[in-house]
MDAnalysis code that builds the backbone (N, CA, C; Angstrom):
import MDAnalysis as mda
import numpy as np

u = mda.Universe.empty(393, n_residues=131, atom_resindex=np.repeat(np.arange(131), 3), trajectory=True)
u.add_TopologyAttr("name", ["N", "CA", "C"] * 131)
u.add_TopologyAttr("resid", np.arange(1, 132))
u.add_TopologyAttr("resname", ["MET", "ALA", "ALA", "ALA", "GLN", "LYS", "THR", "MET", "ASN", "ILE", "VAL", "LEU", "TRP", "MET", "ALA", "GLN", "GLY", "LEU", "ILE", "ALA", "LEU", "VAL", "PHE", "ILE", "TRP", "ALA", "GLY", "LEU", "MET", "LYS", "LEU", "PHE", "GLN", "SER", "GLU", "GLN", "LEU", "PRO", "PHE", "PRO", "TRP", "ILE", "LYS", "ASP", "SER", "GLY", "THR", "LEU", "VAL", "LEU", "LEU", "THR", "GLY", "ILE", "VAL", "ASP", "LEU", "VAL", "ALA", "GLY", "VAL", "GLY", "ILE", "VAL", "LEU", "PRO", "ALA", "LEU", "LEU", "ARG", "THR", "LEU", "PRO", "LYS", "LEU", "THR", "ILE", "TYR", "ALA", "ALA", "TYR", "GLY", "ILE", "VAL", "VAL", "LEU", "MET", "THR", "ALA", "ALA", "SER", "ALA", "PHE", "HIS", "ILE", "ALA", "ARG", "GLY", "GLU", "ALA", "LYS", "ASP", "ILE", "GLY", "PHE", "ASN", "ILE", "PHE", "VAL", "ALA", "LEU", "LEU", "ALA", "VAL", "PHE", "VAL", "ALA", "TRP", "CYS", "ARG", "GLN", "THR", "LYS", "ALA", "PRO", "ILE", "THR", "ALA", "LYS", "TYR", "GLN"])
u.atoms.positions = np.array([
    [83.073, 23.887, 126.132],
    [83.816, 22.726, 125.692],
    [83.235, 21.494, 126.384],
    [82.913, 20.490, 125.606],
    [82.341, 19.261, 126.145],
    [83.377, 18.540, 126.999],
    [82.903, 17.723, 127.930],
    [83.799, 17.018, 128.849],
    [84.783, 16.119, 128.102],
    [84.303, 15.421, 127.083],
    [85.186, 14.525, 126.322],
    [86.272, 15.317, 125.601],
    [85.909, 16.455, 125.045],
    [86.897, 17.275, 124.342],
    [87.890, 17.886, 125.338],
    [87.396, 18.257, 126.501],
    [88.279, 18.813, 127.528],
    [89.285, 17.752, 127.988],
    [88.815, 16.529, 128.180],
    [89.698, 15.429, 128.558],
    [90.731, 15.173, 127.468],
    [90.278, 15.165, 126.213],
    [91.190, 14.955, 125.092],
    [92.250, 16.053, 125.058],
    [91.844, 17.276, 125.294],
    [92.771, 18.396, 125.301],
    [93.825, 18.225, 126.394],
    [93.420, 17.789, 127.565],
    [94.359, 17.556, 128.670],
    [95.341, 16.445, 128.311],
    [94.821, 15.347, 127.749],
    [95.683, 14.230, 127.345],
    [96.691, 14.698, 126.286],
    [96.227, 15.511, 125.343],
    [97.122, 16.017, 124.306],
    [98.201, 16.922, 124.876],
    [97.836, 17.793, 125.808],
    [98.841, 18.660, 126.415],
    [99.867, 17.839, 127.185],
    [99.414, 16.769, 127.833],
    [100.350, 15.892, 128.545],
    [101.294, 15.216, 127.548],
    [100.756, 14.733, 126.428],
    [101.580, 14.093, 125.401],
    [102.565, 15.095, 124.813],
    [102.089, 16.291, 124.501],
    [102.971, 17.327, 123.958],
    [104.049, 17.703, 124.969],
    [103.682, 17.810, 126.226],
    [104.653, 18.142, 127.270],
    [105.712, 17.064, 127.421],
    [105.294, 15.806, 127.370],
    [106.243, 14.699, 127.470],
    [107.216, 14.715, 126.291],
    [106.675, 14.881, 125.091],
    [107.535, 14.947, 123.905],
    [108.500, 16.131, 124.018],
    [107.977, 17.276, 124.439],
    [108.827, 18.470, 124.572],
    [109.953, 18.235, 125.575],
    [109.629, 17.666, 126.720],
    [110.655, 17.400, 127.730],
    [111.736, 16.465, 127.194],
    [111.324, 15.415, 126.514],
    [112.277, 14.451, 125.959],
    [113.212, 15.128, 124.963],
    [112.636, 15.895, 124.034],
    [113.457, 16.492, 122.988],
    [114.298, 17.663, 123.479],
    [113.775, 18.463, 124.371],
    [114.578, 19.567, 124.909],
    [115.726, 19.010, 125.740],
    [115.449, 18.000, 126.559],
    [116.514, 17.357, 127.336],
    [117.569, 16.765, 126.404],
    [117.119, 16.008, 125.404],
    [118.054, 15.359, 124.476],
    [118.881, 16.407, 123.731],
    [118.234, 17.458, 123.285],
    [118.956, 18.509, 122.565],
    [119.998, 19.183, 123.431],
    [119.628, 19.525, 124.642],
    [120.578, 20.185, 125.548],
    [121.733, 19.253, 125.906],
    [121.424, 17.984, 126.125],
    [122.492, 17.020, 126.430],
    [123.450, 16.881, 125.252],
    [122.915, 16.788, 124.047],
    [123.767, 16.638, 122.867],
    [124.620, 17.881, 122.634],
    [124.069, 19.040, 122.916],
    [124.799, 20.277, 122.661],
    [125.819, 20.614, 123.744],
    [125.501, 20.276, 125.001],
    [126.342, 20.752, 126.090],
    [127.035, 19.670, 126.908],
    [126.561, 18.422, 126.824],
    [127.174, 17.369, 127.629],
    [127.241, 16.056, 126.854],
    [127.540, 16.132, 125.579],
    [127.510, 14.933, 124.742],
    [128.491, 13.865, 125.210],
    [129.595, 14.271, 125.806],
    [130.590, 13.289, 126.260],
    [130.058, 12.412, 127.387],
    [128.995, 12.827, 128.050],
    [128.412, 12.042, 129.140],
    [127.339, 11.063, 128.660],
    [126.940, 11.165, 127.401],
    [125.908, 10.269, 126.880],
    [126.511, 8.902, 126.572],
    [125.758, 7.831, 126.833],
    [126.313, 6.479, 126.696],
    [126.256, 5.894, 125.286],
    [125.779, 6.645, 124.317],
    [125.558, 6.083, 122.982],
    [126.860, 6.052, 122.182],
    [127.164, 4.916, 121.543],
    [128.425, 4.814, 120.800],
    [128.528, 5.802, 119.637],
    [127.429, 6.115, 118.978],
    [127.483, 6.998, 117.806],
    [127.886, 8.426, 118.168],
    [127.733, 8.808, 119.421],
    [128.087, 10.159, 119.870],
    [129.580, 10.428, 119.622],
    [130.400, 9.414, 119.830],
    [131.844, 9.583, 119.670],
    [132.283, 9.526, 118.215],
    [131.413, 9.039, 117.328],
    [131.758, 8.880, 115.912],
    [131.723, 10.177, 115.123],
    [130.781, 11.079, 115.446],
    [130.606, 12.264, 114.619],
    [130.097, 13.449, 115.436],
    [130.989, 14.381, 115.691],
    [130.603, 15.594, 116.413],
    [129.602, 16.440, 115.644],
    [129.729, 16.440, 114.320],
    [128.799, 17.218, 113.495],
    [127.390, 16.655, 113.591],
    [127.266, 15.331, 113.569],
    [125.952, 14.698, 113.686],
    [125.334, 14.981, 115.057],
    [126.150, 14.962, 116.087],
    [125.662, 15.263, 117.433],
    [125.148, 16.697, 117.492],
    [125.903, 17.640, 116.939],
    [125.484, 19.042, 116.913],
    [124.183, 19.217, 116.127],
    [124.128, 18.632, 114.952],
    [122.935, 18.740, 114.111],
    [121.704, 18.149, 114.794],
    [121.853, 16.942, 115.348],
    [120.692, 16.318, 115.996],
    [120.310, 17.061, 117.272],
    [121.271, 17.661, 117.946],
    [120.949, 18.454, 119.126],
    [120.094, 19.664, 118.781],
    [120.439, 20.334, 117.708],
    [119.657, 21.493, 117.254],
    [118.267, 21.060, 116.804],
    [118.202, 19.988, 116.029],
    [116.907, 19.486, 115.558],
    [116.039, 19.070, 116.742],
    [116.625, 18.418, 117.729],
    [115.867, 18.021, 118.917],
    [115.301, 19.232, 119.650],
    [116.105, 20.277, 119.806],
    [115.611, 21.484, 120.477],
    [114.460, 22.128, 119.712],
    [114.600, 22.223, 118.409],
    [113.537, 22.806, 117.579],
    [112.261, 21.968, 117.697],
    [112.398, 20.661, 117.682],
    [111.235, 19.771, 117.808],
    [110.565, 19.946, 119.165],
    [111.371, 20.001, 120.222],
    [110.822, 20.143, 121.567],
    [110.068, 21.447, 121.768],
    [110.597, 22.507, 121.219],
    [109.924, 23.810, 121.320],
    [108.713, 23.845, 120.388],
    [108.868, 23.307, 119.190],
    [107.808, 23.369, 118.186],
    [106.565, 22.567, 118.517],
    [106.719, 21.521, 119.303],
    [105.559, 20.687, 119.639],
    [104.654, 21.374, 120.667],
    [105.180, 22.392, 121.359],
    [104.412, 23.039, 122.429],
    [104.159, 24.527, 122.187],
    [105.202, 25.272, 121.873],
    [105.127, 26.731, 121.891],
    [104.066, 27.347, 120.969],
    [103.957, 26.953, 119.706],
    [102.937, 27.580, 118.861],
    [101.509, 27.357, 119.380],
    [101.253, 26.159, 119.886],
    [99.921, 25.874, 120.428],
    [99.683, 26.622, 121.731],
    [100.711, 26.682, 122.554],
    [100.594, 27.373, 123.841],
    [100.325, 28.856, 123.657],
    [101.044, 29.465, 122.716],
    [100.869, 30.891, 122.454],
    [99.668, 31.180, 121.559],
    [99.140, 30.121, 120.949],
    [98.036, 30.225, 119.990],
    [98.401, 31.171, 118.848],
    [99.668, 31.127, 118.482],
    [100.176, 31.866, 117.340],
    [100.672, 30.834, 116.342],
    [100.034, 30.764, 115.192],
    [100.349, 29.746, 114.198],
    [100.333, 28.341, 114.797],
    [99.220, 27.934, 115.415],
    [99.175, 26.620, 116.077],
    [99.371, 25.443, 115.125],
    [99.208, 25.653, 113.813],
    [99.475, 24.569, 112.863],
    [100.938, 24.151, 112.891],
    [101.817, 25.043, 113.350],
    [103.227, 24.676, 113.462],
    [103.426, 23.517, 114.437],
    [102.549, 23.409, 115.432],
    [102.613, 22.279, 116.362],
    [102.338, 20.974, 115.623],
    [101.381, 20.996, 114.718],
    [101.068, 19.809, 113.920],
    [102.248, 19.469, 113.013],
    [102.828, 20.479, 112.390],
    [103.994, 20.249, 111.530],
    [105.171, 19.709, 112.343],
    [105.347, 20.221, 113.544],
    [106.415, 19.717, 114.416],
    [106.178, 18.248, 114.756],
    [104.926, 17.888, 115.007],
    [104.613, 16.490, 115.311],
    [104.955, 15.598, 114.124],
    [104.603, 16.030, 112.913],
    [104.966, 15.252, 111.724],
    [106.484, 15.188, 111.557],
    [107.156, 16.273, 111.839],
    [108.617, 16.284, 111.770],
    [109.233, 15.307, 112.758],
    [108.631, 15.192, 113.932],
    [109.113, 14.248, 114.936],
    [108.927, 12.811, 114.452],
    [107.822, 12.555, 113.771],
    [107.609, 11.214, 113.200],
    [108.727, 10.899, 112.198],
    [109.032, 11.851, 111.335],
    [110.112, 11.659, 110.357],
    [111.445, 11.461, 111.084],
    [111.702, 12.271, 112.087],
    [112.936, 12.176, 112.852],
    [113.068, 10.811, 113.529],
    [112.003, 10.328, 114.130],
    [112.050, 9.036, 114.816],
    [112.168, 7.875, 113.830],
    [111.594, 8.041, 112.640],
    [111.758, 7.030, 111.592],
    [113.212, 6.979, 111.145],
    [113.807, 8.160, 110.947],
    [115.221, 8.227, 110.556],
    [116.118, 7.673, 111.665],
    [115.803, 7.983, 112.910],
    [116.591, 7.470, 114.030],
    [116.495, 5.950, 114.100],
    [115.317, 5.418, 113.867],
    [115.147, 3.959, 113.864],
    [115.972, 3.321, 112.754],
    [115.915, 3.898, 111.560],
    [116.703, 3.380, 110.433],
    [118.200, 3.465, 110.748],
    [118.622, 4.552, 111.368],
    [120.026, 4.742, 111.753],
    [120.464, 3.638, 112.716],
    [119.633, 3.377, 113.729],
    [119.975, 2.341, 114.707],
    [119.991, 0.952, 114.074],
    [119.034, 0.681, 113.210],
    [118.995, -0.613, 112.540],
    [120.244, -0.796, 111.676],
    [120.632, 0.245, 110.958],
    [121.820, 0.178, 110.102],
    [123.087, -0.070, 110.914],
    [123.111, 0.386, 112.144],
    [124.280, 0.191, 113.009],
    [124.196, -1.110, 113.808],
    [123.165, -1.925, 113.543],
    [123.010, -3.178, 114.274],
    [122.457, -2.983, 115.672],
    [121.758, -1.871, 115.883],
    [121.198, -1.540, 117.199],
    [119.674, -1.579, 117.192],
    [119.112, -2.559, 116.482],
    [117.654, -2.636, 116.345],
    [116.958, -2.771, 117.697],
    [117.639, -3.333, 118.667],
    [117.040, -3.492, 119.993],
    [116.777, -2.143, 120.670],
    [117.375, -1.080, 120.154],
    [117.266, 0.236, 120.778],
    [116.173, 1.128, 120.190],
    [115.350, 0.616, 119.282],
    [114.393, 1.495, 118.611],
    [113.013, 1.542, 119.268],
    [112.817, 0.824, 120.335],
    [111.514, 0.821, 121.007],
    [111.066, 2.214, 121.423],
    [111.976, 2.975, 122.002],
    [111.630, 4.329, 122.437],
    [111.329, 5.224, 121.248],
    [112.092, 5.056, 120.156],
    [111.836, 5.834, 118.936],
    [110.427, 5.554, 118.410],
    [110.036, 4.302, 118.424],
    [108.699, 3.926, 117.948],
    [107.629, 4.523, 118.853],
    [107.844, 4.452, 120.164],
    [106.888, 5.027, 121.114],
    [106.709, 6.524, 120.875],
    [107.815, 7.254, 120.739],
    [107.738, 8.700, 120.527],
    [107.072, 9.011, 119.191],
    [107.381, 8.236, 118.153],
    [106.755, 8.446, 116.842],
    [105.246, 8.250, 116.935],
    [104.812, 7.200, 117.617],
    [103.372, 6.948, 117.767],
    [102.700, 8.054, 118.581],
    [103.369, 8.530, 119.607],
    [102.836, 9.633, 120.410],
    [102.709, 10.897, 119.556],
    [103.678, 11.150, 118.697],
    [103.630, 12.317, 117.810],
    [102.529, 12.175, 116.767],
    [102.307, 10.968, 116.257],
    [101.194, 10.725, 115.328],
    [99.876, 11.032, 116.025],
    [99.748, 10.576, 117.255],
    [98.548, 10.839, 118.047],
    [98.323, 12.343, 118.203],
    [99.373, 13.083, 118.543],
    [99.261, 14.538, 118.708],
    [98.866, 15.196, 117.388],
    [99.533, 14.834, 116.310],
    [99.234, 15.443, 115.004],
    [97.797, 15.182, 114.594],
    [97.371, 13.938, 114.703],
    [96.019, 13.573, 114.276],
    [94.970, 14.266, 115.136],
    [95.139, 14.224, 116.444],
    [94.134, 14.811, 117.332],
    [94.119, 16.336, 117.270],
    [95.270, 16.970, 117.088],
    [95.286, 18.427, 116.972],
    [94.698, 18.884, 115.638],
    [94.627, 17.982, 114.682],
    [93.974, 18.318, 113.409],
    [92.482, 18.057, 113.462],
    [92.074, 17.004, 114.167],
    [90.677, 16.560, 114.066],
    [89.884, 16.643, 115.356],
    [90.424, 16.177, 116.463],
    [89.655, 16.031, 117.701],
    [89.695, 17.260, 118.596],
    [90.841, 17.882, 118.710],
    [90.994, 19.016, 119.631],
    [91.929, 20.070, 119.027],
    [91.499, 20.659, 117.895],
    [92.372, 21.662, 117.283],
    [92.476, 22.913, 118.147],
    [93.554, 23.609, 117.977],
    [93.762, 24.876, 118.686],
    [93.639, 25.980, 117.654],
    [92.808, 26.934, 117.944],
    [92.622, 28.041, 117.015],
    [93.601, 29.169, 117.336],
    [94.003, 29.852, 116.305],
    [94.922, 30.970, 116.481],
    [94.220, 32.100, 117.224],
    [94.973, 32.780, 118.056],
    [94.433, 33.911, 118.807],
    [94.016, 35.021, 117.867],
    [94.822, 35.245, 116.830],
    [94.552, 36.295, 115.867],
    [94.449, 35.665, 114.500],
    [93.373, 35.922, 113.830],
    [93.157, 35.319, 112.498],
    [93.522, 36.279, 111.407],
])
């Protein structure tokens, strides 16, 4: 593996790890400690909190686990695209509620997920252990 590709791979794993930590933390908080979260929408809909908590957990696991295990590593790319969709929906949700000032983090995570998806497809793909 060339030095540039090795560096890219390390940067991608760091990005994937950061995304995973954010989403696993968010999912666990929404599922088990939602009353402690400071967001006003949490108190509006318990069903939405439950649904987004599950989706967050799936996203957090999906961005790392398939690539780490090298079993169906394309699922990591699909998870990254799903995170982009999720962050776009979250941004629209916040804007609709008059909370446009709160979408900076959503945009950052979406851009990080685009970076992961693009690079795992083109620059540093992970091959499946078993073909």
